[in-house]
N, C-alpha and C positions, 0 to 999 in steps of 0.2 A: 724287339731288340732295344737295348738300353743305349743310353747316350754315348757311352765310351765305344761301343761297337760301331755306332753311327759315325762318330768322330774319325775313327779308323778308316772307314770306307770314304768319308768326305775328304780326308787328307791324302788318300792314295789316288794318284791321277788315273789308274786303271778301274777304280770303282767309284769315282767321285759322282758321275752322273746317277749311279744307282743309289748310292748313299744319300744323295740330294733328294731323290724321289721318295725314298723312305721317310727321311725327315719331313718333308712336306706332308705326307700322308699322315705322319704321327701328330704334328703340330698345327696343321692348317685350320681345322675346326676350332680348336681352342683359341687360336690368334684371331680367327674371324670373330668370334663372340666377344673376345677382349675388346677389340676395336669397335666392334658394332655397338657395344653398350656406351661407347663414348660419342660416336660420330652419327648414330641412329640410322643413317641412309645406307640401304644395301649396297647400291652402285659405289658410293664413296669407299665403303668398307671393303669391297671387292678389289678396288683400285689400290687401297692402302695395304691389303694382305699381299697382293702381288708385288708391291714396291717393298715390303719387308723380306720377302723371299729373295728378290733381286739383290737386296743389300747383303742378305746372309751369303748368297752364292759369291757375290763380289769380295766379300771380307772374310770368308771362312778361314783363309790362310793366316788372317791376323788374329784369329781367336786363340787367346793365351791360355785357355782351360784353367783360369784361376777361379772361373765361376762355373756353374753347370750349363750345358748347352741350352736347355729350355730357358734358363733365367736370361742368358744372352739374347735369345729370340725374343722373349718377352720384352727386354729392355729396348731392342731395336722397334718393336711394335709400339711400345709406349711412347718413345720419342717421335715416331713417325705420326702417331695419333695426335700428341700435344702440338707438334708442328703444324699439322693440318689444321686443327682447330684455331691455332694462333693466326695462321694465315688467313683463315676464313674471317676471323674478326678484324683483321687489319686490311683486308683486300680492298675494301671501299670505306674504311674508317667506320665500320657497322658497330653501333653500340651493342654491348654484350646482350642486352635485352632483346634486340632483333634476331640475334642468333639463337637465342633460347627459344624465341617464338617460332622461328623457322624449323628449328629441330622438333619443337612440340608438335607443330602441324605435320611434320613428316610421322611423328608417332601416331597421330590420329588417323593418317590415311594410309599408312604402310600395310600392304597385304602380308608382310612377313612378320608382323608383330600382332599377336593375338593374345587374348586373356581377358580376365575379368576386370571390372573397374577399378579394384584396388591396386592391380598390377599397373594399370595405365597411370593412376595417380601417382604410383611410387615412381615410375619412369619419369614423369613430369617434374616431380619433387627433385629428382636427381639432376634434371637439367638446370635447376636453379642454383645447384651448388658450383662453387669454383671448380674449374677442370681439375686441379691437384686432388681436392677433397673428393670429388666424383670418381676419379681414378682410384684413390685408395679405397674408398666405399666399395667400388665393385670388385676390386681384387680381393678384399677381406670377405665381403659378404657373398657375392655370387661365385667367385672362384675359389672361395675358402682357402686362401693363401694364408700362410703364417706371416707375422710381421717381418721375420727375419728374411723370407724370401721376397717380400715387397721392398724391403730396404735394399736388398742386392739388386733388384730389377730397377728401382728408381733412383738409388744412390742417396736416399734419404734416411736420416737416423730413425730408429725404432721410436724414440720418444716423439719425434715430430709426426711420425705415421700415426701413432695413438692419438695424438692431439687432433690431427686431421680427421681421423675416423670419428672421433667423439664428437667434433664439431658437425660433421656431416650427419651424424645420427639426430642430433639435437635440432638441426635445421630441417630435416626431413619429418621429424615428429612434429614440429611446428607448423609445416606446410600442410600435413595430412589432418591436423586439428582444425585448421583454419579453412580448408578447402571444402 
């Protein structure tokens, strides 16, 4: 079912619940991995995914359809994710390095993350990036999104996104060389 058909079901009070269930099934896994790459922890990710879909449910009537549905859902997920990370850093005035260290330890101990040594090194390199660069890198590299889509989701200019991606790649290369 395409997004237009989903929207028709979501906007109709008779089919709203059904449409919402279809939308969740369509986007839940993509949103899960989008958030998971940023927050690392499975439980935190589950909480955030739930929060994203609660917000979608509450605000679907305000969706203006000037963007695609998946773009709007991704934008909500991205904002939830960045807000979560910001709160985590500010909660006890934790230095950013302590948050990186905590997430890195979760990477090492997570039963949900497996892979070879180079994948683990890449994930640890990503944790050293500023959140915005990591987000752009994840969306471009892992999710294979076009800059135009990322721009719609993040509200950032394409030029800025390209610069963020370029800086992220350079930092990752440096980390992998020296680690």
